[in-house]
N, C-alpha and C positions, 0 to 999 in steps of 0.2 A: 362586161355588162353588170347588172346589179342583181343581187340575191333575191330580193323580195318581189320582183316583177316577173311575171311569167314570160313576157316578151318585151324586149327593149330594142331601140334602134340607135344608130350613130350616124349623123349627117355632118359632112364637112363642106362648108360653103366655098364656092369658086374653085373646086378641085375635085378630081376623081382619085380613087385609090384602087390598088390591086388587092383582092381578097383571097387569102389562103386559109380555107377552112381547116380546123384541127385534123391532123392525120392525113392530109392531102398532098404532102410533099413540101417543096420549097419554092415553087413557082406559083404566081397568082392564077386562080381558076377563072375568075371574072373580074371586071372593073365596074365600079359604081361610085356614086357620091353618097349613097345611103346603104347601110347594112343593117338587117334585122335579125336578131338571134333570140332563141329561147333560152331559158335559165341555164341549162347544162351545156349549151353550145359555146364553142370558142373559135376565134379566128384571128389571124394576123392581118393587119392592114398596112400596106406599103404605099407611101406617097412621097413626092418631092415637091417642096414649095420653091419653085423656081423664080417667082417674082417677090420682091421685097414687099412686106406688108403684114397685116394681121388677117388671120383666117378663123372665122367663128365655127365652132362645132357644138352640137346639141343633139338630144334625142327628139324624135318626132312624137313622143308622148307628152302632151301639153302639161299634164300634172307633174311630170318629172322636171321639165324645164322650169316651171314656175317655182319649184323647190330648190333651184340652184344648179341643176345639171347642165350648165352652159359654160363654155370656156373659149379661150382664144389661143391659137398657135401663132408665133411670130417668126417671120423669115427676115433676117437682117442682111 
């Protein structure tokens, strides 16, 4: 996440991911397509892009997305 925001989110289009919060072992605790974390929180996100294509990811905080916090993952 980012240091200067008290809360930030990560959203992956057309895909869900397993969420492993810091200190919670090695297996996903839940599945989602959005994870929201506070400044000091950490998590591992596991996912597999089984279909060929591009998958957009971004935060759900509009001001962060408008400042460039948007990207694409490609599955070949």
